[in-house]
N, CA, C and O of each residue as an XYZ file, in Angstrom:
444
protein
N     108.946     94.064    100.890
C     107.988     95.103    100.629
C     107.298     95.432    101.784
O     106.395     94.764    102.288
N     107.805     96.613    102.239
C     107.144     97.432    103.461
C     105.817     97.746    103.110
O     105.212     98.291    104.033
N     105.226     97.597    102.172
C     103.777     98.215    101.948
C     102.774     97.143    102.694
O     101.739     97.471    103.275
N     103.311     95.702    102.557
C     102.566     94.716    103.371
C     102.479     95.148    104.946
O     101.359     95.389    105.396
N     103.460     95.239    105.682
C     103.616     95.518    107.089
C     102.760     96.783    107.230
O     101.937     96.854    108.143
N     102.941     97.855    106.292
C     102.155     99.118    106.658
C     100.535     98.697    106.375
O      99.704     99.171    107.151
N     100.182     98.019    105.531
C      98.989     97.744    105.166
C      98.235     96.842    106.525
O      97.141     97.090    107.034
N      98.996     95.976    106.822
C      98.720     95.358    108.247
C      98.260     96.141    109.218
O      97.187     96.021    109.809
N      99.265     97.117    109.408
C      98.939     98.225    110.409
C      97.640     98.924    110.266
O      96.840     99.004    111.198
N      97.404     99.511    108.901
C      96.398    100.180    108.568
C      95.203     99.360    109.036
O      94.366     99.952    109.717
N      95.014     98.043    108.751
C      93.951     97.250    108.930
C      93.865     97.146    110.518
O      92.738     97.338    110.974
N      94.701     96.921    111.270
C      94.767     96.846    112.499
C      94.264     98.139    113.475
O      93.673     98.044    114.550
N      94.661     99.325    112.800
C      94.106    100.737    113.521
C      92.557    100.548    113.036
O      91.708    100.926    113.843
N      92.159    100.066    111.942
C      90.814    100.346    111.592
C      89.985     99.392    112.667
O      88.938     99.744    113.211
N      90.520     98.369    112.832
C      90.091     97.323    113.661
C      89.615     97.816    115.041
O      88.491     97.834    115.544
N      90.961     98.255    115.547
C      90.843     99.001    116.867
C      89.691    100.194    116.923
O      88.996    100.313    117.932
N      89.578    100.803    116.127
C      88.675    101.910    115.783
C      87.273    101.681    115.514
O      86.393    102.522    115.697
N      87.099    100.501    115.068
C      85.651    100.476    114.509
C      84.494    100.092    115.589
O      83.341     99.919    115.192
N      84.795     99.978    116.814
C      83.862     99.605    117.869
C      83.006     98.305    117.749
O      81.900     98.156    118.269
N      83.660     97.401    117.005
C      83.339     96.124    116.693
C      82.334     96.106    115.653
O      81.627     95.098    115.663
N      82.076     97.014    114.707
C      81.441     97.184    113.482
C      82.233     96.708    112.386
O      83.456     96.789    112.499
N      81.685     96.177    111.241
C      82.141     96.097    109.901
C      82.599     97.310    109.480
O      81.818     98.240    109.684
N      83.789     97.615    108.874
C      84.192     98.615    108.165
C      83.808     98.730    106.897
O      84.013     97.699    106.257
N      83.301     99.652    106.262
C      82.871     99.753    104.717
C      83.556    100.672    103.858
O      83.367    100.654    102.642
N      84.542    101.681    104.558
C      85.427    102.389    103.832
C      86.474    102.852    104.622
O      86.290    103.061    105.821
N      87.702    103.063    104.015
C      88.799    103.166    104.718
C      89.629    104.433    103.877
O      89.994    104.241    102.717
N      89.859    105.602    104.504
C      90.575    106.731    103.677
C      92.081    106.706    104.273
O      92.252    106.541    105.481
N      92.911    106.836    103.590
C      94.107    106.823    104.026
C      95.097    107.911    103.241
O      95.171    107.955    102.013
N      95.733    108.648    103.999
C      96.577    109.632    103.244
C      98.229    109.122    103.319
O      98.849    108.667    104.280
N      98.626    109.358    102.066
C      99.979    108.627    101.592
C     100.927    110.098    101.190
O     100.554    110.757    100.219
N     101.798    110.420    101.760
C     102.591    111.286    101.590
C     103.530    111.137    100.374
O     104.260    110.146    100.379
N     103.603    111.945     99.391
C     104.565    111.841     98.164
C     105.830    111.534     98.618
O     106.429    110.700     97.940
N     106.475    112.040     99.705
C     107.789    111.934    100.122
C     108.003    110.658    101.162
O     109.048    110.472    101.786
N     106.773    109.774    101.242
C     106.844    108.719    102.519
C     107.624    107.558    101.916
O     107.993    106.697    102.715
N     107.932    107.399    100.634
C     108.626    106.152     99.901
C     107.666    104.860    100.153
O     108.043    103.696    100.288
N     106.431    105.319    100.181
C     105.343    104.070     99.957
C     104.671    104.254     98.628
O     104.345    105.368     98.216
N     104.470    103.130     97.961
C     103.793    103.036     96.779
C     102.313    102.796     96.989
O     101.850    101.691     97.274
N     101.675    103.785     96.848
C      99.988    103.661     96.823
C      99.529    102.399     96.088
O      98.688    101.709     96.665
N      99.913    102.065     95.054
C      99.331    101.031     94.255
C      99.908     99.485     94.996
O      99.389     98.408     94.704
N     100.789     99.587     95.753
C     101.184     98.289     96.532
C     100.349     98.421     97.839
O      99.950     97.381     98.362
N     100.144     99.259     98.233
C      99.132     99.269     99.348
C      97.574     98.774     99.005
O      96.996     97.959     99.724
N      96.961     99.369     97.812
C      95.830     98.609     97.364
C      95.925     97.196     97.089
O      95.087     96.409     97.529
N      96.933     96.826     96.362
C      97.380     95.385     96.090
C      97.266     94.558     97.443
O      96.565     93.548     97.487
N      98.010     95.038     98.599
C      98.031     94.304     99.721
C      96.650     94.596    100.598
O      96.499     93.920    101.616
N      95.829     95.389    100.312
C      94.702     95.796    101.189
C      93.554     94.410    101.437
O      92.989     94.044    102.468
N      93.509     93.919    100.190
C      92.235     92.861    100.286
C      92.845     91.616    101.227
O      92.183     91.150    102.154
N      94.080     91.169    100.908
C      94.792     90.084    101.554
C      94.844     90.407    102.907
O      94.438     89.582    103.725
N      95.300     91.525    103.278
C      95.477     91.909    104.858
C      94.154     92.149    105.448
O      94.037     91.927    106.653
N      93.071     92.598    104.739
C      91.872     92.697    105.521
C      91.000     91.377    105.619
O      90.051     91.353    106.404
N      91.348     90.136    104.731
C      90.735     89.064    104.803
C      90.553     88.584    106.266
O      91.484     88.508    107.067
N      89.204     88.253    106.551
C      88.864     87.694    107.783
C      88.947     88.486    108.804
O      89.165     87.938    109.884
N      88.825     89.752    108.781
C      88.806     91.014    109.628
C      87.637     91.661    109.375
O      86.971     91.355    108.386
N      87.187     92.787    110.372
C      86.150     93.817    110.348
C      86.210     94.557    108.931
O      85.274     95.104    108.349
N      87.292     94.460    108.596
C      87.643     95.545    107.393
C      87.581     94.627    106.079
O      88.152     95.121    105.107
N      87.052     93.518    105.909
C      87.156     92.787    104.840
C      85.986     93.140    103.773
O      84.831     93.031    104.185
N      86.150     93.465    102.728
C      85.269     93.916    101.673
C      85.134     95.519    101.793
O      84.403     96.082    100.978
N      85.727     96.191    102.660
C      85.771     97.610    102.646
C      86.602     98.287    101.305
O      87.628     97.811    100.819
N      85.929     99.461    100.856
C      86.566    100.092     99.996
C      87.888    100.793    100.706
O      87.904    101.076    101.904
N      89.017    101.038     99.787
C      90.061    101.829    100.347
C      90.241    103.053     99.529
O      90.432    102.884     98.325
N      90.214    104.085     99.932
C      90.225    105.495     98.849
C      91.637    105.985     99.505
O      91.806    106.117    100.717
N      92.620    106.232     98.508
C      93.861    106.927     99.080
C      93.979    108.169     98.565
O      93.733    108.393     97.379
N      94.379    109.124     99.438
C      94.464    110.630     99.216
C      96.158    111.061     99.169
O      96.951    111.016    100.109
N      96.321    111.332     98.272
C      97.901    111.644     98.172
C      98.013    113.123     98.676
O      97.203    114.028     98.474
N      99.185    113.174     99.373
C      99.739    114.454    100.198
C     100.749    114.910     99.659
O     101.782    114.279     99.886
N     100.841    115.989     98.874
C     102.137    116.586     98.530
C     103.218    116.907     99.317
O     102.958    117.300    100.455
N     104.439    116.829     98.959
C     105.600    117.188     99.490
C     105.659    118.732     99.556
O     105.284    119.409     98.599
N     106.170    119.324    100.785
C     106.246    120.544    100.891
C     107.572    120.952    101.885
O     107.807    120.234    102.857
N     108.307    121.972    101.638
C     109.362    122.098    102.399
C     109.712    123.597    102.584
O     109.283    124.403    101.758
N     110.500    124.025    103.667
C     110.919    125.241    104.023
C     112.443    125.456    104.050
O     113.081    124.682    104.764
N     113.104    126.391    103.378
C     114.627    126.427    103.218
C     114.898    127.196    104.603
O     114.324    128.151    105.127
N     116.019    126.395    105.001
C     116.383    126.984    106.660
C     117.450    128.259    106.191
O     117.780    129.039    107.084
N     117.956    128.465    104.891
C     118.538    129.422    104.910
C     117.806    130.872    104.190
O     117.920    131.982    104.711
N     117.223    130.673    103.202
C     116.143    131.710    102.887
C     114.933    131.653    103.308
O     114.353    132.632    102.840
N     114.153    130.968    104.012
C     113.103    130.862    104.464
C     111.943    130.357    103.545
O     110.883    129.960    104.027
N     112.175    130.388    102.284
C     111.112    130.171    101.173
C     110.493    128.796    101.115
O     111.212    127.803    101.003
N     109.207    128.712    101.187
C     108.471    127.190    101.225
C     108.025    127.108     99.683
O     107.604    128.000     98.947
N     108.221    125.949     99.474
C     107.954    125.420     98.060
C     107.714    123.918     98.137
O     108.038    123.236     99.109
N     107.056    123.404     96.919
C     106.764    121.972     96.909
C     107.977    121.336     96.832
O     108.973    121.940     96.434
N     108.018    119.741     97.296
C     108.898    118.733     97.002
C     108.464    117.694     96.221
O     107.465    117.010     96.446
N     109.182    117.586     95.352
C     108.998    116.209     94.389
C     109.664    115.158     94.917
O     109.169    114.041     94.763
N     110.629    115.270     95.478
C     111.574    114.046     96.219
C     112.507    114.899     97.389
O     112.919    116.045     97.212
N     112.728    114.133     98.534
C     113.596    114.322     99.361
C     114.779    114.878     98.942
O     115.127    114.653     97.783
N     115.540    115.634     99.728
C     116.761    116.186     99.305
C     116.758    117.028     98.078
O     117.818    117.261     97.498
N     115.672    117.477     97.671
C     115.577    118.464     96.452
C     116.194    119.687     97.105
O     116.167    119.859     98.324
N     116.834    120.658     96.115
C     117.339    121.668     96.689
C     116.206    122.727     96.665
O     115.155    122.571     96.044
N     116.502    123.751     97.357
C     115.533    124.745     97.602
C     115.234    125.619     96.178
O     116.238    125.989     95.569
N     114.133    125.909     95.711
C     113.830    126.489     94.486
C     114.118    128.006     94.162
O     114.206    128.601     93.088
N     114.225    128.384     95.365
C     114.754    129.862     95.076
C     116.184    130.193     95.326
O     116.725    131.005     94.575
N     116.973    129.556     96.471
C     118.428    129.775     96.583
C     119.218    128.670     96.245
O     120.444    128.785     96.241
N     118.567    127.416     95.906
C     119.645    126.193     95.837
C     120.250    125.633     96.909
O     121.192    124.868     96.700
N     119.835    125.900     98.217
C     120.325    125.214     99.548
C     119.659    123.881     99.537
O     118.568    123.575     99.055
N     120.504    123.174    100.144
C     119.835    121.798    100.600
C     119.406    121.727    101.926
O     119.069    120.671    102.461
N     119.409    122.794    102.463
C     119.153    122.915    104.082
C     117.650    122.872    104.102
O     117.102    123.873    104.562
N     116.869    121.857    103.671
C     115.407    121.828    103.711
C     114.681    121.172    104.731
O     114.820    119.969    104.950
N     113.833    121.980    105.431
C     113.074    121.344    106.510
C     111.433    120.655    105.847
O     110.522    121.339    105.383
N     111.449    119.476    105.960
C     110.257    118.989    105.458
C     108.825    119.338    106.157
O     108.630    119.014    107.328
N     107.832    120.013    105.387
C     106.859    120.385    106.102
C     105.678    119.328    106.131
O     104.992    119.038    107.112
N     105.577    118.754    104.700
C     104.566    117.704    104.735
C     105.047    116.651    103.691
O     106.074    116.737    103.018
N     104.065    115.568    103.669
C     104.434    114.597    102.486
C     105.212    113.321    103.214
O     105.288    112.203    102.704
N     105.643    113.604    104.199
C     106.328    112.265    104.666
C     105.643    111.137    105.323
O     106.183    110.048    105.514
N     104.066    111.524    105.767
C     103.471    110.757    106.750
C     102.648    109.830    106.011
O     102.382    110.137    104.849
N     102.195    108.741    106.486
C     101.025    107.938    106.033
C     100.114    107.683    107.220
O     100.399    107.058    108.241
N      98.888    108.318    106.887
C      97.977    108.129    108.239
C      96.495    107.578    107.757
O      96.014    107.852    106.658
N      95.935    106.869    108.619
C      94.584    106.650    108.248
C      93.728    107.906    108.654
O      93.824    108.361    109.793
N      93.004    108.387    107.846
C      92.151    109.705    107.991
C      90.766    109.370    108.393
O      90.211    109.957    109.322
N      90.197    108.423    107.696
C      88.912    108.218    108.043
C      88.608    106.776    107.964
O      89.211    106.044    107.179
N      87.438    106.237    108.974
C      86.878    104.999    108.501
C      85.300    105.094    108.800
O      84.762    105.748    109.693
N      84.775    104.385    107.956
C      83.167    104.464    107.956
C      82.807    102.906    108.204
O      83.269    101.913    107.641
N      82.023    102.988    109.030
C      81.518    101.506    109.743
C      79.826    101.406    109.363
O      78.995    102.284    109.131
N      79.751    100.138    109.408
C      78.221     99.684    108.861
C      77.374     99.653    110.278
O      77.726     98.994    111.257
N      76.274    100.429    110.217
C      75.532    100.419    111.702
C      74.767     99.145    111.835
O      74.130     98.911    112.862
């Protein structure tokens, strides 16, 4: 389960950026094309944050839609899955523009 390691990294990022203050909210963007299961991150979050500055923080996940540009016809369209063909011309030469990343977007700390 790579979500466990990913969640450990999320907690570590939060701790490094919290300025020594307890964290009350973590907002994470998870791309639809990232291969990460948001429910698994939610499941792992409590265990990974136990005993850290992030313990007890609320986790809010924002899904990021997949989007791609066809390298043949230049059409941009939503992508439901990696390796989907272009909706305009059917080509499989798609440049992914968004939806593959996972990033900590925001943390809120307790003053």
